mmCIF file of the N, C-alpha and C atoms, coordinates in Angstrom:
data_MODEL
# 
_entry.id   MODEL 
# 
loop_
_atom_site.group_PDB 
_atom_site.id 
_atom_site.type_symbol 
_atom_site.label_atom_id 
_atom_site.label_alt_id 
_atom_site.label_comp_id 
_atom_site.label_asym_id 
_atom_site.label_entity_id 
_atom_site.label_seq_id 
_atom_site.pdbx_PDB_ins_code 
_atom_site.Cartn_x 
_atom_site.Cartn_y 
_atom_site.Cartn_z 
_atom_site.occupancy 
_atom_site.B_iso_or_equiv 
_atom_site.pdbx_formal_charge 
_atom_site.auth_seq_id 
_atom_site.auth_comp_id 
_atom_site.auth_asym_id 
_atom_site.auth_atom_id 
_atom_site.pdbx_PDB_model_num 
ATOM 1   N N  . UNK A 1 1  ? 71.367 5.633  -20.971 1.00 0.00 ? 1  UNK A N  1 
ATOM 2   C CA . UNK A 1 1  ? 72.003 5.157  -20.218 1.00 0.00 ? 1  UNK A CA 1 
ATOM 3   C C  . UNK A 1 1  ? 73.307 6.621  -20.573 1.00 0.00 ? 1  UNK A C  1 
ATOM 4   N N  . UNK A 1 2  ? 74.394 7.074  -19.922 1.00 0.00 ? 2  UNK A N  1 
ATOM 5   C CA . UNK A 1 2  ? 75.440 7.763  -20.032 1.00 0.00 ? 2  UNK A CA 1 
ATOM 6   C C  . UNK A 1 2  ? 77.025 7.644  -18.914 1.00 0.00 ? 2  UNK A C  1 
ATOM 7   N N  . UNK A 1 3  ? 77.326 7.773  -19.883 1.00 0.00 ? 3  UNK A N  1 
ATOM 8   C CA . UNK A 1 3  ? 79.194 7.684  -19.114 1.00 0.00 ? 3  UNK A CA 1 
ATOM 9   C C  . UNK A 1 3  ? 79.588 9.004  -18.825 1.00 0.00 ? 3  UNK A C  1 
ATOM 10  N N  . UNK A 1 4  ? 79.859 9.149  -17.054 1.00 0.00 ? 4  UNK A N  1 
ATOM 11  C CA . UNK A 1 4  ? 80.028 9.991  -16.486 1.00 0.00 ? 4  UNK A CA 1 
ATOM 12  C C  . UNK A 1 4  ? 81.760 10.493 -16.442 1.00 0.00 ? 4  UNK A C  1 
ATOM 13  N N  . UNK A 1 5  ? 82.650 11.017 -17.700 1.00 0.00 ? 5  UNK A N  1 
ATOM 14  C CA . UNK A 1 5  ? 83.928 10.974 -16.958 1.00 0.00 ? 5  UNK A CA 1 
ATOM 15  C C  . UNK A 1 5  ? 84.676 12.410 -16.134 1.00 0.00 ? 5  UNK A C  1 
ATOM 16  N N  . UNK A 1 6  ? 85.208 11.883 -15.072 1.00 0.00 ? 6  UNK A N  1 
ATOM 17  C CA . UNK A 1 6  ? 85.898 12.840 -14.128 1.00 0.00 ? 6  UNK A CA 1 
ATOM 18  C C  . UNK A 1 6  ? 87.072 12.860 -14.437 1.00 0.00 ? 6  UNK A C  1 
ATOM 19  N N  . UNK A 1 7  ? 87.549 14.488 -14.484 1.00 0.00 ? 7  UNK A N  1 
ATOM 20  C CA . UNK A 1 7  ? 89.857 14.483 -14.390 1.00 0.00 ? 7  UNK A CA 1 
ATOM 21  C C  . UNK A 1 7  ? 89.309 15.175 -12.912 1.00 0.00 ? 7  UNK A C  1 
ATOM 22  N N  . UNK A 1 8  ? 89.574 13.899 -11.784 1.00 0.00 ? 8  UNK A N  1 
ATOM 23  C CA . UNK A 1 8  ? 89.284 14.269 -10.819 1.00 0.00 ? 8  UNK A CA 1 
ATOM 24  C C  . UNK A 1 8  ? 90.509 15.447 -10.467 1.00 0.00 ? 8  UNK A C  1 
ATOM 25  N N  . UNK A 1 9  ? 91.583 15.218 -10.881 1.00 0.00 ? 9  UNK A N  1 
ATOM 26  C CA . UNK A 1 9  ? 93.192 15.829 -10.545 1.00 0.00 ? 9  UNK A CA 1 
ATOM 27  C C  . UNK A 1 9  ? 93.031 17.083 -10.544 1.00 0.00 ? 9  UNK A C  1 
ATOM 28  N N  . UNK A 1 10 ? 92.587 17.582 -11.371 1.00 0.00 ? 10 UNK A N  1 
ATOM 29  C CA . UNK A 1 10 ? 92.056 19.292 -11.883 1.00 0.00 ? 10 UNK A CA 1 
ATOM 30  C C  . UNK A 1 10 ? 91.123 19.869 -11.400 1.00 0.00 ? 10 UNK A C  1 
ATOM 31  N N  . UNK A 1 11 ? 90.205 18.961 -10.710 1.00 0.00 ? 11 UNK A N  1 
ATOM 32  C CA . UNK A 1 11 ? 89.267 19.645 -9.691  1.00 0.00 ? 11 UNK A CA 1 
ATOM 33  C C  . UNK A 1 11 ? 89.715 20.736 -8.741  1.00 0.00 ? 11 UNK A C  1 
ATOM 34  N N  . UNK A 1 12 ? 88.706 21.483 -8.459  1.00 0.00 ? 12 UNK A N  1 
ATOM 35  C CA . UNK A 1 12 ? 89.622 22.718 -7.361  1.00 0.00 ? 12 UNK A CA 1 
ATOM 36  C C  . UNK A 1 12 ? 88.354 22.853 -6.652  1.00 0.00 ? 12 UNK A C  1 
ATOM 37  N N  . UNK A 1 13 ? 87.584 22.300 -6.167  1.00 0.00 ? 13 UNK A N  1 
ATOM 38  C CA . UNK A 1 13 ? 86.884 21.488 -4.665  1.00 0.00 ? 13 UNK A CA 1 
ATOM 39  C C  . UNK A 1 13 ? 85.929 22.602 -4.277  1.00 0.00 ? 13 UNK A C  1 
ATOM 40  N N  . UNK A 1 14 ? 84.895 23.096 -6.037  1.00 0.00 ? 14 UNK A N  1 
ATOM 41  C CA . UNK A 1 14 ? 84.376 24.285 -5.814  1.00 0.00 ? 14 UNK A CA 1 
ATOM 42  C C  . UNK A 1 14 ? 82.969 23.911 -5.137  1.00 0.00 ? 14 UNK A C  1 
ATOM 43  N N  . UNK A 1 15 ? 83.161 22.509 -5.367  1.00 0.00 ? 15 UNK A N  1 
ATOM 44  C CA . UNK A 1 15 ? 81.443 21.869 -4.248  1.00 0.00 ? 15 UNK A CA 1 
ATOM 45  C C  . UNK A 1 15 ? 80.262 21.848 -5.772  1.00 0.00 ? 15 UNK A C  1 
ATOM 46  N N  . UNK A 1 16 ? 80.312 22.286 -6.899  1.00 0.00 ? 16 UNK A N  1 
ATOM 47  C CA . UNK A 1 16 ? 79.459 22.975 -8.217  1.00 0.00 ? 16 UNK A CA 1 
ATOM 48  C C  . UNK A 1 16 ? 78.256 21.369 -8.334  1.00 0.00 ? 16 UNK A C  1 
ATOM 49  N N  . UNK A 1 17 ? 79.357 20.133 -8.781  1.00 0.00 ? 17 UNK A N  1 
ATOM 50  C CA . UNK A 1 17 ? 78.855 18.779 -9.065  1.00 0.00 ? 17 UNK A CA 1 
ATOM 51  C C  . UNK A 1 17 ? 78.143 18.785 -8.130  1.00 0.00 ? 17 UNK A C  1 
ATOM 52  N N  . UNK A 1 18 ? 78.553 18.846 -6.614  1.00 0.00 ? 18 UNK A N  1 
ATOM 53  C CA . UNK A 1 18 ? 77.767 18.003 -5.768  1.00 0.00 ? 18 UNK A CA 1 
ATOM 54  C C  . UNK A 1 18 ? 76.483 18.715 -5.525  1.00 0.00 ? 18 UNK A C  1 
ATOM 55  N N  . UNK A 1 19 ? 76.072 20.277 -6.092  1.00 0.00 ? 19 UNK A N  1 
ATOM 56  C CA . UNK A 1 19 ? 74.871 20.945 -5.319  1.00 0.00 ? 19 UNK A CA 1 
ATOM 57  C C  . UNK A 1 19 ? 73.768 20.832 -6.511  1.00 0.00 ? 19 UNK A C  1 
ATOM 58  N N  . UNK A 1 20 ? 74.542 20.124 -7.505  1.00 0.00 ? 20 UNK A N  1 
ATOM 59  C CA . UNK A 1 20 ? 73.728 19.841 -8.688  1.00 0.00 ? 20 UNK A CA 1 
ATOM 60  C C  . UNK A 1 20 ? 73.052 18.465 -8.546  1.00 0.00 ? 20 UNK A C  1 
ATOM 61  N N  . UNK A 1 21 ? 74.313 16.938 -8.271  1.00 0.00 ? 21 UNK A N  1 
ATOM 62  C CA . UNK A 1 21 ? 73.590 16.270 -8.295  1.00 0.00 ? 21 UNK A CA 1 
ATOM 63  C C  . UNK A 1 21 ? 74.304 15.277 -7.266  1.00 0.00 ? 21 UNK A C  1 
ATOM 64  N N  . UNK A 1 22 ? 73.678 16.021 -6.092  1.00 0.00 ? 22 UNK A N  1 
ATOM 65  C CA . UNK A 1 22 ? 74.393 15.206 -4.867  1.00 0.00 ? 22 UNK A CA 1 
ATOM 66  C C  . UNK A 1 22 ? 74.100 14.004 -4.218  1.00 0.00 ? 22 UNK A C  1 
ATOM 67  N N  . UNK A 1 23 ? 73.219 12.795 -5.590  1.00 0.00 ? 23 UNK A N  1 
ATOM 68  C CA . UNK A 1 23 ? 73.272 11.432 -5.452  1.00 0.00 ? 23 UNK A CA 1 
ATOM 69  C C  . UNK A 1 23 ? 74.299 11.071 -6.161  1.00 0.00 ? 23 UNK A C  1 
ATOM 70  N N  . UNK A 1 24 ? 75.241 11.914 -7.044  1.00 0.00 ? 24 UNK A N  1 
ATOM 71  C CA . UNK A 1 24 ? 76.136 11.089 -7.923  1.00 0.00 ? 24 UNK A CA 1 
ATOM 72  C C  . UNK A 1 24 ? 77.808 11.504 -7.012  1.00 0.00 ? 24 UNK A C  1 
ATOM 73  N N  . UNK A 1 25 ? 77.532 13.126 -6.465  1.00 0.00 ? 25 UNK A N  1 
ATOM 74  C CA . UNK A 1 25 ? 78.915 13.337 -6.418  1.00 0.00 ? 25 UNK A CA 1 
ATOM 75  C C  . UNK A 1 25 ? 78.831 14.036 -4.715  1.00 0.00 ? 25 UNK A C  1 
ATOM 76  N N  . UNK A 1 26 ? 80.551 13.447 -4.393  1.00 0.00 ? 26 UNK A N  1 
ATOM 77  C CA . UNK A 1 26 ? 80.583 14.122 -2.490  1.00 0.00 ? 26 UNK A CA 1 
ATOM 78  C C  . UNK A 1 26 ? 81.877 14.687 -3.270  1.00 0.00 ? 26 UNK A C  1 
ATOM 79  N N  . UNK A 1 27 ? 81.528 15.743 -2.057  1.00 0.00 ? 27 UNK A N  1 
ATOM 80  C CA . UNK A 1 27 ? 83.664 16.382 -1.208  1.00 0.00 ? 27 UNK A CA 1 
ATOM 81  C C  . UNK A 1 27 ? 84.427 14.819 -0.333  1.00 0.00 ? 27 UNK A C  1 
ATOM 82  N N  . UNK A 1 28 ? 85.840 15.460 -0.853  1.00 0.00 ? 28 UNK A N  1 
ATOM 83  C CA . UNK A 1 28 ? 86.884 14.320 -0.119  1.00 0.00 ? 28 UNK A CA 1 
ATOM 84  C C  . UNK A 1 28 ? 87.233 15.045 1.109   1.00 0.00 ? 28 UNK A C  1 
ATOM 85  N N  . UNK A 1 29 ? 86.778 14.866 2.249   1.00 0.00 ? 29 UNK A N  1 
ATOM 86  C CA . UNK A 1 29 ? 87.501 15.215 3.217   1.00 0.00 ? 29 UNK A CA 1 
ATOM 87  C C  . UNK A 1 29 ? 88.576 15.569 3.529   1.00 0.00 ? 29 UNK A C  1 
ATOM 88  N N  . UNK A 1 30 ? 89.510 14.298 2.507   1.00 0.00 ? 30 UNK A N  1 
ATOM 89  C CA . UNK A 1 30 ? 91.111 14.467 2.895   1.00 0.00 ? 30 UNK A CA 1 
ATOM 90  C C  . UNK A 1 30 ? 91.641 15.298 2.092   1.00 0.00 ? 30 UNK A C  1 
ATOM 91  N N  . UNK A 1 31 ? 91.049 15.612 0.502   1.00 0.00 ? 31 UNK A N  1 
ATOM 92  C CA . UNK A 1 31 ? 91.558 15.998 -0.308  1.00 0.00 ? 31 UNK A CA 1 
ATOM 93  C C  . UNK A 1 31 ? 91.104 17.265 -0.721  1.00 0.00 ? 31 UNK A C  1 
ATOM 94  N N  . UNK A 1 32 ? 89.365 17.594 0.018   1.00 0.00 ? 32 UNK A N  1 
ATOM 95  C CA . UNK A 1 32 ? 88.904 18.715 -0.638  1.00 0.00 ? 32 UNK A CA 1 
ATOM 96  C C  . UNK A 1 32 ? 88.078 18.764 -2.018  1.00 0.00 ? 32 UNK A C  1 
ATOM 97  N N  . UNK A 1 33 ? 88.614 18.059 -2.938  1.00 0.00 ? 33 UNK A N  1 
ATOM 98  C CA . UNK A 1 33 ? 88.052 17.601 -4.019  1.00 0.00 ? 33 UNK A CA 1 
ATOM 99  C C  . UNK A 1 33 ? 87.327 16.775 -4.615  1.00 0.00 ? 33 UNK A C  1 
ATOM 100 N N  . UNK A 1 34 ? 85.870 16.862 -5.518  1.00 0.00 ? 34 UNK A N  1 
ATOM 101 C CA . UNK A 1 34 ? 84.478 16.389 -5.753  1.00 0.00 ? 34 UNK A CA 1 
ATOM 102 C C  . UNK A 1 34 ? 85.143 14.627 -5.672  1.00 0.00 ? 34 UNK A C  1 
ATOM 103 N N  . UNK A 1 35 ? 84.308 13.893 -5.797  1.00 0.00 ? 35 UNK A N  1 
ATOM 104 C CA . UNK A 1 35 ? 84.352 11.980 -5.678  1.00 0.00 ? 35 UNK A CA 1 
ATOM 105 C C  . UNK A 1 35 ? 83.486 11.507 -6.285  1.00 0.00 ? 35 UNK A C  1 
ATOM 106 N N  . UNK A 1 36 ? 83.273 10.992 -7.708  1.00 0.00 ? 36 UNK A N  1 
ATOM 107 C CA . UNK A 1 36 ? 82.096 10.271 -8.795  1.00 0.00 ? 36 UNK A CA 1 
ATOM 108 C C  . UNK A 1 36 ? 81.983 8.996  -7.524  1.00 0.00 ? 36 UNK A C  1 
ATOM 109 N N  . UNK A 1 37 ? 80.736 9.367  -7.460  1.00 0.00 ? 37 UNK A N  1 
ATOM 110 C CA . UNK A 1 37 ? 80.358 7.961  -6.756  1.00 0.00 ? 37 UNK A CA 1 
ATOM 111 C C  . UNK A 1 37 ? 79.966 6.966  -7.673  1.00 0.00 ? 37 UNK A C  1 
ATOM 112 N N  . UNK A 1 38 ? 80.535 5.822  -7.555  1.00 0.00 ? 38 UNK A N  1 
ATOM 113 C CA . UNK A 1 38 ? 80.702 4.683  -8.345  1.00 0.00 ? 38 UNK A CA 1 
ATOM 114 C C  . UNK A 1 38 ? 81.482 4.761  -9.798  1.00 0.00 ? 38 UNK A C  1 
ATOM 115 N N  . UNK A 1 39 ? 82.420 5.567  -9.312  1.00 0.00 ? 39 UNK A N  1 
ATOM 116 C CA . UNK A 1 39 ? 83.446 6.034  -10.382 1.00 0.00 ? 39 UNK A CA 1 
ATOM 117 C C  . UNK A 1 39 ? 84.755 4.818  -10.189 1.00 0.00 ? 39 UNK A C  1 
ATOM 118 N N  . UNK A 1 40 ? 84.990 4.615  -11.583 1.00 0.00 ? 40 UNK A N  1 
ATOM 119 C CA . UNK A 1 40 ? 85.907 3.905  -11.585 1.00 0.00 ? 40 UNK A CA 1 
ATOM 120 C C  . UNK A 1 40 ? 87.320 3.638  -12.329 1.00 0.00 ? 40 UNK A C  1 
ATOM 121 N N  . UNK A 1 41 ? 88.325 4.344  -11.477 1.00 0.00 ? 41 UNK A N  1 
ATOM 122 C CA . UNK A 1 41 ? 89.526 4.879  -11.547 1.00 0.00 ? 41 UNK A CA 1 
ATOM 123 C C  . UNK A 1 41 ? 90.314 4.644  -12.529 1.00 0.00 ? 41 UNK A C  1 
ATOM 124 N N  . UNK A 1 42 ? 90.767 4.885  -13.692 1.00 0.00 ? 42 UNK A N  1 
ATOM 125 C CA . UNK A 1 42 ? 91.969 4.450  -14.868 1.00 0.00 ? 42 UNK A CA 1 
ATOM 126 C C  . UNK A 1 42 ? 92.872 5.376  -15.193 1.00 0.00 ? 42 UNK A C  1 
ATOM 127 N N  . UNK A 1 43 ? 94.087 5.494  -13.959 1.00 0.00 ? 43 UNK A N  1 
ATOM 128 C CA . UNK A 1 43 ? 94.531 6.452  -14.085 1.00 0.00 ? 43 UNK A CA 1 
ATOM 129 C C  . UNK A 1 43 ? 94.437 7.594  -13.103 1.00 0.00 ? 43 UNK A C  1 
ATOM 130 N N  . UNK A 1 44 ? 94.627 8.838  -14.397 1.00 0.00 ? 44 UNK A N  1 
ATOM 131 C CA . UNK A 1 44 ? 93.977 10.138 -13.956 1.00 0.00 ? 44 UNK A CA 1 
ATOM 132 C C  . UNK A 1 44 ? 92.057 10.345 -14.152 1.00 0.00 ? 44 UNK A C  1 
ATOM 133 N N  . UNK A 1 45 ? 91.799 9.344  -14.459 1.00 0.00 ? 45 UNK A N  1 
ATOM 134 C CA . UNK A 1 45 ? 89.792 9.754  -14.833 1.00 0.00 ? 45 UNK A CA 1 
ATOM 135 C C  . UNK A 1 45 ? 88.927 9.140  -14.840 1.00 0.00 ? 45 UNK A C  1 
ATOM 136 N N  . UNK A 1 46 ? 88.363 9.433  -13.930 1.00 0.00 ? 46 UNK A N  1 
ATOM 137 C CA . UNK A 1 46 ? 87.258 8.528  -12.872 1.00 0.00 ? 46 UNK A CA 1 
ATOM 138 C C  . UNK A 1 46 ? 85.790 8.738  -13.949 1.00 0.00 ? 46 UNK A C  1 
ATOM 139 N N  . UNK A 1 47 ? 85.646 7.153  -14.445 1.00 0.00 ? 47 UNK A N  1 
ATOM 140 C CA . UNK A 1 47 ? 84.227 7.010  -15.116 1.00 0.00 ? 47 UNK A CA 1 
ATOM 141 C C  . UNK A 1 47 ? 83.119 6.230  -14.562 1.00 0.00 ? 47 UNK A C  1 
ATOM 142 N N  . UNK A 1 48 ? 81.650 6.751  -14.567 1.00 0.00 ? 48 UNK A N  1 
ATOM 143 C CA . UNK A 1 48 ? 81.015 5.924  -14.556 1.00 0.00 ? 48 UNK A CA 1 
ATOM 144 C C  . UNK A 1 48 ? 79.329 5.701  -15.452 1.00 0.00 ? 48 UNK A C  1 
ATOM 145 N N  . UNK A 1 49 ? 78.854 4.695  -15.295 1.00 0.00 ? 49 UNK A N  1 
ATOM 146 C CA . UNK A 1 49 ? 78.212 4.264  -16.475 1.00 0.00 ? 49 UNK A CA 1 
ATOM 147 C C  . UNK A 1 49 ? 77.093 4.624  -15.158 1.00 0.00 ? 49 UNK A C  1 
ATOM 148 N N  . UNK A 1 50 ? 76.015 5.427  -15.922 1.00 0.00 ? 50 UNK A N  1 
ATOM 149 C CA . UNK A 1 50 ? 74.621 5.655  -15.141 1.00 0.00 ? 50 UNK A CA 1 
ATOM 150 C C  . UNK A 1 50 ? 73.590 5.754  -16.047 1.00 0.00 ? 50 UNK A C  1 
ATOM 151 N N  . UNK A 1 51 ? 72.062 6.174  -15.001 1.00 0.00 ? 51 UNK A N  1 
ATOM 152 C CA . UNK A 1 51 ? 70.630 5.247  -15.693 1.00 0.00 ? 51 UNK A CA 1 
ATOM 153 C C  . UNK A 1 51 ? 70.788 7.031  -16.786 1.00 0.00 ? 51 UNK A C  1 
ATOM 154 N N  . UNK A 1 52 ? 69.467 7.034  -17.530 1.00 0.00 ? 52 UNK A N  1 
ATOM 155 C CA . UNK A 1 52 ? 68.994 8.374  -17.980 1.00 0.00 ? 52 UNK A CA 1 
ATOM 156 C C  . UNK A 1 52 ? 68.379 9.038  -16.975 1.00 0.00 ? 52 UNK A C  1 
ATOM 157 N N  . UNK A 1 53 ? 67.848 8.287  -15.680 1.00 0.00 ? 53 UNK A N  1 
ATOM 158 C CA . UNK A 1 53 ? 67.613 9.227  -14.385 1.00 0.00 ? 53 UNK A CA 1 
ATOM 159 C C  . UNK A 1 53 ? 68.020 9.944  -14.029 1.00 0.00 ? 53 UNK A C  1 
ATOM 160 N N  . UNK A 1 54 ? 69.023 9.789  -14.318 1.00 0.00 ? 54 UNK A N  1 
ATOM 161 C CA . UNK A 1 54 ? 70.403 10.932 -13.589 1.00 0.00 ? 54 UNK A CA 1 
ATOM 162 C C  . UNK A 1 54 ? 70.967 11.521 -15.036 1.00 0.00 ? 54 UNK A C  1 
ATOM 163 N N  . UNK A 1 55 ? 70.673 12.291 -15.917 1.00 0.00 ? 55 UNK A N  1 
ATOM 164 C CA . UNK A 1 55 ? 70.961 12.699 -16.569 1.00 0.00 ? 55 UNK A CA 1 
ATOM 165 C C  . UNK A 1 55 ? 71.108 14.093 -17.143 1.00 0.00 ? 55 UNK A C  1 
ATOM 166 N N  . UNK A 1 56 ? 69.415 14.831 -16.295 1.00 0.00 ? 56 UNK A N  1 
ATOM 167 C CA . UNK A 1 56 ? 69.724 16.215 -15.986 1.00 0.00 ? 56 UNK A CA 1 
ATOM 168 C C  . UNK A 1 56 ? 70.747 16.792 -15.156 1.00 0.00 ? 56 UNK A C  1 
ATOM 169 N N  . UNK A 1 57 ? 70.575 15.482 -13.849 1.00 0.00 ? 57 UNK A N  1 
ATOM 170 C CA . UNK A 1 57 ? 71.479 16.799 -12.987 1.00 0.00 ? 57 UNK A CA 1 
ATOM 171 C C  . UNK A 1 57 ? 72.632 16.903 -13.003 1.00 0.00 ? 57 UNK A C  1 
ATOM 172 N N  . UNK A 1 58 ? 73.828 15.893 -14.046 1.00 0.00 ? 58 UNK A N  1 
ATOM 173 C CA . UNK A 1 58 ? 74.641 15.213 -14.152 1.00 0.00 ? 58 UNK A CA 1 
ATOM 174 C C  . UNK A 1 58 ? 75.134 16.592 -15.541 1.00 0.00 ? 58 UNK A C  1 
ATOM 175 N N  . UNK A 1 59 ? 74.109 16.551 -16.151 1.00 0.00 ? 59 UNK A N  1 
ATOM 176 C CA . UNK A 1 59 ? 74.738 17.669 -17.020 1.00 0.00 ? 59 UNK A CA 1 
ATOM 177 C C  . UNK A 1 59 ? 74.710 19.096 -16.662 1.00 0.00 ? 59 UNK A C  1 
ATOM 178 N N  . UNK A 1 60 ? 73.635 19.453 -15.188 1.00 0.00 ? 60 UNK A N  1 
ATOM 179 C CA . UNK A 1 60 ? 73.627 20.865 -14.354 1.00 0.00 ? 60 UNK A CA 1 
ATOM 180 C C  . UNK A 1 60 ? 75.103 20.247 -14.288 1.00 0.00 ? 60 UNK A C  1 
ATOM 181 N N  . UNK A 1 61 ? 75.459 19.165 -13.847 1.00 0.00 ? 61 UNK A N  1 
ATOM 182 C CA . UNK A 1 61 ? 76.934 19.016 -12.618 1.00 0.00 ? 61 UNK A CA 1 
ATOM 183 C C  . UNK A 1 61 ? 77.897 19.553 -13.774 1.00 0.00 ? 61 UNK A C  1 
ATOM 184 N N  . UNK A 1 62 ? 78.121 18.969 -14.887 1.00 0.00 ? 62 UNK A N  1 
ATOM 185 C CA . UNK A 1 62 ? 78.864 19.400 -15.697 1.00 0.00 ? 62 UNK A CA 1 
ATOM 186 C C  . UNK A 1 62 ? 78.923 20.746 -15.977 1.00 0.00 ? 62 UNK A C  1 
ATOM 187 N N  . UNK A 1 63 ? 77.596 21.583 -16.821 1.00 0.00 ? 63 UNK A N  1 
ATOM 188 C CA . UNK A 1 63 ? 77.590 22.825 -17.033 1.00 0.00 ? 63 UNK A CA 1 
ATOM 189 C C  . UNK A 1 63 ? 78.308 24.107 -15.750 1.00 0.00 ? 63 UNK A C  1 
ATOM 190 N N  . UNK A 1 64 ? 77.608 23.860 -14.239 1.00 0.00 ? 64 UNK A N  1 
ATOM 191 C CA . UNK A 1 64 ? 78.320 24.196 -13.543 1.00 0.00 ? 64 UNK A CA 1 
ATOM 192 C C  . UNK A 1 64 ? 79.759 24.516 -13.280 1.00 0.00 ? 64 UNK A C  1 
ATOM 193 N N  . UNK A 1 65 ? 80.590 23.298 -13.491 1.00 0.00 ? 65 UNK A N  1 
ATOM 194 C CA . UNK A 1 65 ? 81.711 23.056 -13.307 1.00 0.00 ? 65 UNK A CA 1 
ATOM 195 C C  . UNK A 1 65 ? 82.825 24.067 -14.103 1.00 0.00 ? 65 UNK A C  1 
ATOM 196 N N  . UNK A 1 66 ? 83.351 24.696 -12.632 1.00 0.00 ? 66 UNK A N  1 
ATOM 197 C CA . UNK A 1 66 ? 83.943 26.058 -13.249 1.00 0.00 ? 66 UNK A CA 1 
ATOM 198 C C  . UNK A 1 66 ? 85.641 25.603 -14.699 1.00 0.00 ? 66 UNK A C  1 
ATOM 199 N N  . UNK A 1 67 ? 85.922 24.429 -14.172 1.00 0.00 ? 67 UNK A N  1 
ATOM 200 C CA . UNK A 1 67 ? 86.904 24.169 -14.837 1.00 0.00 ? 67 UNK A CA 1 
ATOM 201 C C  . UNK A 1 67 ? 86.404 23.200 -15.714 1.00 0.00 ? 67 UNK A C  1 
ATOM 202 N N  . UNK A 1 68 ? 85.399 22.938 -16.221 1.00 0.00 ? 68 UNK A N  1 
ATOM 203 C CA . UNK A 1 68 ? 85.281 21.655 -17.256 1.00 0.00 ? 68 UNK A CA 1 
ATOM 204 C C  . UNK A 1 68 ? 85.892 20.426 -17.314 1.00 0.00 ? 68 UNK A C  1 
ATOM 205 N N  . UNK A 1 69 ? 85.799 19.621 -16.358 1.00 0.00 ? 69 UNK A N  1 
ATOM 206 C CA . UNK A 1 69 ? 86.325 18.600 -15.788 1.00 0.00 ? 69 UNK A CA 1 
ATOM 207 C C  . UNK A 1 69 ? 85.587 17.338 -16.308 1.00 0.00 ? 69 UNK A C  1 
ATOM 208 N N  . UNK A 1 70 ? 83.936 17.512 -16.392 1.00 0.00 ? 70 UNK A N  1 
ATOM 209 C CA . UNK A 1 70 ? 83.222 16.420 -16.263 1.00 0.00 ? 70 UNK A CA 1 
ATOM 210 C C  . UNK A 1 70 ? 82.338 16.398 -17.511 1.00 0.00 ? 70 UNK A C  1 
ATOM 211 N N  . UNK A 1 71 ? 82.573 15.645 -17.952 1.00 0.00 ? 71 UNK A N  1 
ATOM 212 C CA . UNK A 1 71 ? 81.711 14.908 -19.506 1.00 0.00 ? 71 UNK A CA 1 
ATOM 213 C C  . UNK A 1 71 ? 80.923 13.892 -19.952 1.00 0.00 ? 71 UNK A C  1 
ATOM 214 N N  . UNK A 1 72 ? 80.171 13.676 -20.367 1.00 0.00 ? 72 UNK A N  1 
ATOM 215 C CA . UNK A 1 72 ? 78.979 13.472 -20.513 1.00 0.00 ? 72 UNK A CA 1 
ATOM 216 C C  . UNK A 1 72 ? 79.090 13.085 -21.743 1.00 0.00 ? 72 UNK A C  1 
ATOM 217 N N  . UNK A 1 73 ? 79.054 11.256 -21.448 1.00 0.00 ? 73 UNK A N  1 
ATOM 218 C CA . UNK A 1 73 ? 78.640 10.639 -23.424 1.00 0.00 ? 73 UNK A CA 1 
ATOM 219 C C  . UNK A 1 73 ? 76.944 9.895  -23.081 1.00 0.00 ? 73 UNK A C  1 
ATOM 220 N N  . UNK A 1 74 ? 77.143 10.119 -24.461 1.00 0.00 ? 74 UNK A N  1 
ATOM 221 C CA . UNK A 1 74 ? 75.595 9.679  -24.820 1.00 0.00 ? 74 UNK A CA 1 
ATOM 222 C C  . UNK A 1 74 ? 75.947 7.893  -24.868 1.00 0.00 ? 74 UNK A C  1 
ATOM 223 N N  . UNK A 1 75 ? 75.035 7.040  -23.868 1.00 0.00 ? 75 UNK A N  1 
ATOM 224 C CA . UNK A 1 75 ? 75.577 5.644  -25.157 1.00 0.00 ? 75 UNK A CA 1 
ATOM 225 C C  . UNK A 1 75 ? 74.783 4.745  -25.418 1.00 0.00 ? 75 UNK A C  1 
# 
C-alpha cells in the first residue's frame, strides 16, 4: 500500500496527474485544480491510501507534476 499526499493549494492545474493516473485524479470544474479521488483533507493537504496496483501510475503522476506537490509514501 502507498499513501498519496497532495498539496492541492499549490496545484497549477496542468492536468499531468490526470493523464498519468486517470483513475485516481480528476480536474475540478470549479477552480481548475486537480482532485485526489478518495483523498481526505487535513488543513490544505489531501491524502489517500491506495493499493500497490496503483503504485506505478501514481509514481508517474508525481514525476510528471511540474510543481512537485504529489508525494508517495510506501506503507
